[in-house]
Backbone as CSV, one residue per row, in Angstrom:
resi,resn,N_x,N_y,N_z,CA_x,CA_y,CA_z,C_x,C_y,C_z
1,UNK,20.461,28.063,-1.509,21.388,28.692,-0.588,22.220,27.646,0.157
2,UNK,21.677,26.479,0.394,22.425,25.433,1.097,23.642,25.022,0.279
3,UNK,23.472,24.908,-1.034,24.594,24.545,-1.897,25.698,25.605,-1.818
4,UNK,25.310,26.870,-1.914,26.302,27.947,-1.853,27.041,27.946,-0.518
5,UNK,26.326,27.720,0.559,26.948,27.691,1.885,27.900,26.501,2.014
6,UNK,27.498,25.352,1.483,28.354,24.165,1.521,29.635,24.396,0.718
7,UNK,29.493,24.952,-0.474,30.666,25.240,-1.307,31.540,26.281,-0.627
8,UNK,30.926,27.315,-0.032,31.683,28.354,0.668,32.530,27.736,1.781
9,UNK,31.929,26.898,2.590,32.660,26.275,3.705,33.795,25.399,3.178
10,UNK,33.531,24.636,2.130,34.568,23.768,1.559,35.741,24.595,1.029
11,UNK,35.442,25.666,0.308,36.505,26.519,-0.227,37.242,27.219,0.910
12,UNK,36.499,27.668,1.913,37.115,28.331,3.058,38.082,27.396,3.783
13,UNK,37.681,26.164,3.985,38.558,25.183,4.642,39.798,24.937,3.790
14,UNK,39.620,24.787,2.481,40.755,24.543,1.592,41.724,25.725,1.588
15,UNK,41.201,26.935,1.508,42.052,28.137,1.508,42.784,28.262,2.836
16,UNK,42.062,28.092,3.930,42.679,28.202,5.258,43.758,27.155,5.446
17,UNK,43.465,25.925,5.054,44.458,24.845,5.191,45.684,25.132,4.340
18,UNK,45.467,25.581,3.119,46.588,25.893,2.241,47.461,27.014,2.763
19,UNK,46.846,27.932,3.476,47.601,29.070,4.023,48.313,28.734,5.324
20,UNK,47.919,27.657,5.976,48.454,27.374,7.303,49.297,26.102,7.381
21,UNK,49.690,25.553,6.239,50.602,24.411,6.263,52.029,24.941,6.132
22,UNK,53.003,24.199,6.659,54.397,24.635,6.517,54.786,24.806,5.047
23,UNK,55.628,25.790,4.797,56.016,26.118,3.428,56.642,24.930,2.703
24,UNK,57.377,24.088,3.427,58.051,22.959,2.771,57.064,21.905,2.270
25,UNK,55.812,21.947,2.727,54.795,20.999,2.267,54.179,21.416,0.927
26,UNK,54.433,22.652,0.523,53.798,23.191,-0.679,54.719,23.087,-1.883
27,UNK,54.152,22.871,-3.060,54.975,22.915,-4.273,55.336,24.370,-4.572
28,UNK,56.308,24.595,-5.428,56.600,25.986,-5.818,55.346,26.616,-6.430
29,UNK,55.015,27.795,-5.967,53.804,28.463,-6.445,54.173,29.475,-7.532
30,UNK,53.500,29.401,-8.693,53.854,30.293,-9.796,53.547,31.760,-9.497
31,UNK,52.427,32.034,-8.885,52.064,33.413,-8.578,51.177,33.422,-7.340
32,UNK,51.821,33.501,-6.205,51.142,33.442,-4.907,50.092,34.537,-4.755
33,UNK,50.406,35.741,-5.187,49.469,36.861,-5.001,48.212,36.667,-5.849
34,UNK,48.380,36.148,-7.060,47.221,35.876,-7.907,46.331,34.822,-7.261
35,UNK,46.949,33.824,-6.630,46.176,32.786,-5.945,45.391,33.378,-4.778
36,UNK,46.007,34.287,-4.020,45.299,34.971,-2.935,44.123,35.760,-3.507
37,UNK,44.385,36.523,-4.563,43.350,37.345,-5.191,42.163,36.476,-5.611
38,UNK,42.438,35.398,-6.320,41.364,34.541,-6.835,40.623,33.807,-5.717
39,UNK,41.358,33.344,-4.703,40.706,32.635,-3.596,39.716,33.550,-2.880
40,UNK,40.148,34.774,-2.578,39.260,35.676,-1.844,38.176,36.255,-2.745
41,UNK,38.444,36.413,-4.026,37.385,36.833,-4.948,36.304,35.747,-5.015
42,UNK,36.734,34.495,-5.106,35.769,33.396,-5.136,34.943,33.314,-3.866
43,UNK,35.621,33.441,-2.723,34.894,33.419,-1.448,33.911,34.591,-1.364
44,UNK,34.340,35.758,-1.822,33.471,36.939,-1.760,32.271,36.788,-2.695
45,UNK,32.483,36.199,-3.870,31.350,35.968,-4.777,30.359,34.987,-4.161
46,UNK,30.870,33.941,-3.536,29.979,32.996,-2.851,29.243,33.677,-1.701
47,UNK,29.955,34.515,-0.952,29.318,35.238,0.159,28.186,36.121,-0.355
48,UNK,28.390,36.728,-1.516,27.339,37.554,-2.114,26.100,36.757,-2.465
49,UNK,26.289,35.488,-2.822,25.143,34.631,-3.122,24.418,34.191,-1.860
50,UNK,25.147,34.139,-0.743,24.565,33.699,0.525,23.836,34.845,1.216
51,UNK,24.404,36.041,1.147,23.821,37.204,1.842,22.452,37.539,1.253
52,UNK,21.545,37.907,2.139,20.185,38.225,1.691,19.952,39.723,1.539
53,UNK,20.778,40.533,2.195,20.634,41.988,2.106,22.004,42.610,1.831
54,UNK,21.995,43.877,1.446,23.260,44.582,1.214,24.087,44.670,2.485
55,UNK,23.439,44.902,3.622,24.189,44.994,4.878,24.799,43.649,5.259
56,UNK,24.076,42.567,5.013,24.650,41.235,5.257,25.843,40.994,4.335
57,UNK,25.717,41.427,3.091,26.812,41.257,2.137,28.062,42.010,2.622
58,UNK,27.877,43.221,3.083,29.014,43.988,3.600,29.641,43.308,4.818
59,UNK,28.819,42.744,5.673,29.355,42.014,6.833,30.146,40.786,6.401
60,UNK,29.657,40.056,5.420,30.391,38.901,4.892,31.742,39.347,4.346
61,UNK,31.751,40.439,3.574,33.001,40.920,2.979,33.987,41.377,4.051
62,UNK,33.484,42.098,5.045,34.353,42.526,6.145,34.882,41.315,6.913
63,UNK,34.042,40.313,7.094,34.464,39.094,7.770,35.559,38.365,7.003
64,UNK,35.452,38.346,5.672,36.498,37.716,4.863,37.819,38.470,4.979
65,UNK,37.740,39.784,4.986,38.961,40.584,5.141,39.587,40.322,6.507
66,UNK,38.762,40.269,7.545,39.263,39.982,8.897,39.852,38.574,8.961
67,UNK,39.212,37.631,8.311,39.728,36.257,8.287,41.098,36.209,7.619
68,UNK,41.254,36.918,6.522,42.548,36.974,5.851,43.624,37.525,6.763
69,UNK,43.280,38.537,7.525,44.222,39.136,8.477,44.594,38.126,9.563
70,UNK,43.606,37.436,10.105,43.866,36.429,11.148,44.753,35.309,10.601
71,UNK,44.466,34.844,9.394,45.282,33.789,8.796,46.716,34.260,8.622
72,UNK,46.889,35.498,8.171,48.249,36.031,8.000,48.981,36.087,9.347
73,UNK,48.293,36.464,10.391,48.917,36.503,11.729,49.281,35.083,12.172
74,UNK,48.372,34.132,11.955,48.638,32.744,12.347,49.820,32.148,11.579
75,UNK,50.072,32.651,10.377,51.196,32.135,9.604,52.536,32.363,10.316
76,UNK,52.601,33.351,11.180,53.837,33.576,11.938,54.194,32.388,12.822
77,UNK,53.223,31.543,13.136,53.462,30.367,13.977,53.741,29.115,13.156
78,UNK,53.687,29.214,11.837,53.884,28.068,10.952,55.306,28.129,10.387
79,UNK,56.039,27.010,10.480,57.416,27.000,9.962,57.492,27.407,8.486
80,UNK,58.376,28.345,8.192,58.590,28.793,6.824,57.560,29.775,6.315
81,UNK,56.628,30.194,7.160,55.585,31.138,6.745,55.691,32.393,7.597
82,UNK,55.171,33.497,7.072,55.173,34.750,7.822,54.055,35.661,7.317
83,UNK,53.740,36.650,8.128,52.745,37.658,7.748,53.272,38.424,6.536
84,UNK,52.390,38.692,5.564,52.800,39.420,4.362,51.712,40.429,3.992
85,UNK,52.080,41.695,4.007,51.123,42.737,3.646,50.684,42.623,2.187
86,UNK,51.566,42.128,1.334,51.181,41.960,-0.076,50.105,40.890,-0.222
87,UNK,50.163,39.848,0.613,49.086,38.849,0.614,47.774,39.495,1.047
88,UNK,47.851,40.335,2.068,46.638,41.032,2.537,46.083,41.934,1.445
89,UNK,46.976,42.607,0.712,46.535,43.474,-0.385,45.868,42.646,-1.480
90,UNK,46.428,41.481,-1.784,45.826,40.603,-2.797,44.463,40.102,-2.324
91,UNK,44.366,39.751,-1.034,43.080,39.324,-0.474,42.050,40.440,-0.616
92,UNK,42.428,41.647,-0.206,41.518,42.799,-0.266,41.145,43.116,-1.710
93,UNK,42.110,42.995,-2.620,41.823,43.248,-4.029,40.817,42.252,-4.585
94,UNK,40.952,40.991,-4.208,39.997,39.980,-4.648,38.604,40.247,-4.110
95,UNK,38.537,40.641,-2.846,37.241,40.967,-2.235,36.620,42.178,-2.920
96,UNK,37.421,43.211,-3.163,36.915,44.423,-3.827,36.464,44.122,-5.258
97,UNK,37.219,43.290,-5.959,36.852,42.901,-7.318,35.493,42.202,-7.330
98,UNK,35.312,41.260,-6.417,34.041,40.529,-6.337,32.898,41.472,-5.966
99,UNK,33.161,42.411,-5.059,32.127,43.378,-4.677,31.743,44.239,-5.879
100,UNK,32.738,44.652,-6.662,32.456,45.459,-7.849,31.626,44.670,-8.862
101,UNK,31.966,43.411,-9.056,31.185,42.569,-9.972,29.746,42.445,-9.477
102,UNK,29.590,42.303,-8.183,28.253,42.178,-7.608,27.442,43.452,-7.842
103,UNK,28.049,44.599,-7.614,27.362,45.885,-7.820,27.002,46.062,-9.291
104,UNK,27.963,45.785,-10.166,27.713,45.945,-11.613,26.614,44.997,-12.073
105,UNK,26.659,43.745,-11.623,25.636,42.789,-12.061,24.255,43.189,-11.550
106,UNK,24.197,43.735,-10.346,22.913,44.211,-9.810,22.412,45.390,-10.630
107,UNK,23.305,46.313,-10.981,22.933,47.481,-11.757,22.430,47.068,-13.138
108,UNK,23.160,46.171,-13.787,22.778,45.708,-15.120,21.457,44.957,-15.049
109,UNK,21.260,44.180,-14.014,20.015,43.422,-13.853,18.824,44.349,-13.705
110,UNK,19.028,45.510,-13.057,17.931,46.458,-12.828,17.582,47.265,-14.077
111,UNK,18.472,47.251,-15.049,18.220,48.059,-16.245,17.163,47.452,-17.125
Protein backbone atom coordinates (compact mmCIF):
# COMPACT_ATOMS: atom_id res chain seq x y z
CA UNK A 1 0.00 0.00 0.00
CA UNK A 2 2.91 2.38 0.62
CA UNK A 3 4.00 2.04 -3.01
CA UNK A 4 0.48 2.78 -4.29
CA UNK A 5 0.19 5.82 -2.03
CA UNK A 6 3.60 7.12 -3.14
CA UNK A 7 2.72 6.69 -6.81
CA UNK A 8 -0.70 8.29 -6.21
CA UNK A 9 0.87 11.37 -4.62
CA UNK A 10 3.46 11.66 -7.39
CA UNK A 11 0.82 11.41 -10.12
CA UNK A 12 -1.45 13.81 -8.24
CA UNK A 13 1.33 16.40 -7.98
CA UNK A 14 2.17 16.00 -11.68
CA UNK A 15 -1.48 16.33 -12.77
CA UNK A 16 -2.09 19.32 -10.50
CA UNK A 17 1.09 21.06 -11.66
CA UNK A 18 0.26 20.42 -15.30
CA UNK A 19 -3.20 21.87 -14.83
CA UNK A 20 -2.03 24.97 -12.99
CA UNK A 21 0.85 26.26 -15.12
CA UNK A 22 0.28 29.12 -17.57
CA UNK A 23 -0.92 27.95 -20.97
CA UNK A 24 2.11 29.44 -22.74
CA UNK A 25 4.39 27.06 -20.78
CA UNK A 26 2.70 24.01 -22.29
CA UNK A 27 3.34 22.45 -25.69
CA UNK A 28 0.37 22.10 -28.04
CA UNK A 29 -1.76 19.29 -26.64
CA UNK A 30 -3.13 16.77 -29.16
CA UNK A 31 -6.22 15.84 -27.16
CA UNK A 32 -6.65 17.67 -23.87
CA UNK A 33 -9.88 15.89 -22.91
CA UNK A 34 -8.33 12.45 -23.41
CA UNK A 35 -5.45 13.51 -21.16
CA UNK A 36 -7.92 14.59 -18.46
CA UNK A 37 -9.81 11.30 -18.83
CA UNK A 38 -6.66 9.18 -18.54
CA UNK A 39 -5.14 11.21 -15.68
CA UNK A 40 -8.25 10.90 -13.52
CA UNK A 41 -8.83 7.27 -14.51
CA UNK A 42 -5.27 6.50 -13.40
CA UNK A 43 -5.70 8.38 -10.14
CA UNK A 44 -9.02 6.62 -9.50
CA UNK A 45 -7.49 3.19 -10.17
CA UNK A 46 -4.68 3.97 -7.73
CA UNK A 47 -7.24 5.20 -5.18
CA UNK A 48 -9.06 1.89 -5.54
CA UNK A 49 -5.85 0.07 -4.64
CA UNK A 50 -5.36 2.28 -1.58
CA UNK A 51 -8.93 2.11 -0.24
CA UNK A 52 -9.61 -0.76 2.13
CA UNK A 53 -13.42 -0.72 1.99
CA UNK A 54 -16.09 0.16 -0.57
CA UNK A 55 -17.06 3.26 1.42
CA UNK A 56 -13.43 4.41 1.51
CA UNK A 57 -13.23 3.84 -2.24
CA UNK A 58 -16.30 6.00 -2.81
CA UNK A 59 -14.80 8.74 -0.64
CA UNK A 60 -11.56 8.64 -2.64
CA UNK A 61 -13.53 8.90 -5.90
CA UNK A 62 -15.64 11.78 -4.61
CA UNK A 63 -12.48 13.49 -3.39
CA UNK A 64 -10.91 13.17 -6.85
CA UNK A 65 -13.99 14.70 -8.46
CA UNK A 66 -13.91 17.56 -5.93
CA UNK A 67 -10.19 18.04 -6.56
CA UNK A 68 -10.82 18.30 -10.30
CA UNK A 69 -13.44 20.96 -9.64
CA UNK A 70 -11.08 22.93 -7.37
CA UNK A 71 -8.29 22.74 -9.95
CA UNK A 72 -10.65 23.99 -12.66
CA UNK A 73 -11.66 26.93 -10.45
CA UNK A 74 -8.00 27.72 -9.67
CA UNK A 75 -7.26 27.78 -13.40
CA UNK A 76 -9.21 31.05 -13.60
CA UNK A 77 -6.28 32.65 -11.75
CA UNK A 78 -3.65 31.25 -14.14
CA UNK A 79 -2.76 33.27 -17.26
CA UNK A 80 -4.22 31.70 -20.40
CA UNK A 81 -6.27 29.14 -18.46
CA UNK A 82 -9.95 29.03 -17.53
CA UNK A 83 -12.61 26.79 -16.01
CA UNK A 84 -13.91 24.26 -18.55
CA UNK A 85 -16.95 22.07 -18.03
CA UNK A 86 -15.70 19.70 -20.72
CA UNK A 87 -12.54 19.14 -18.66
CA UNK A 88 -14.74 18.36 -15.66
CA UNK A 89 -16.76 15.93 -17.78
CA UNK A 90 -13.55 14.21 -18.93
CA UNK A 91 -12.36 14.02 -15.31
CA UNK A 92 -15.68 12.51 -14.20
CA UNK A 93 -15.66 10.10 -17.14
CA UNK A 94 -12.20 8.87 -16.21
CA UNK A 95 -13.25 8.38 -12.60
CA UNK A 96 -16.43 6.54 -13.64
CA UNK A 97 -14.47 4.35 -16.06
CA UNK A 98 -12.02 3.37 -13.33
CA UNK A 99 -14.88 2.69 -10.91
CA UNK A 100 -16.55 0.45 -13.50
CA UNK A 101 -13.31 -1.46 -14.04
CA UNK A 102 -12.99 -1.90 -10.30
CA UNK A 103 -16.55 -3.24 -9.97
CA UNK A 104 -16.14 -5.58 -12.95
CA UNK A 105 -12.79 -6.90 -11.72
CA UNK A 106 -14.25 -7.53 -8.26
CA UNK A 107 -17.23 -9.34 -9.80
CA UNK A 108 -15.03 -11.47 -12.05
CA UNK A 109 -12.70 -12.24 -9.14
CA UNK A 110 -15.66 -13.50 -7.07
CA UNK A 111 -16.82 -15.86 -9.79
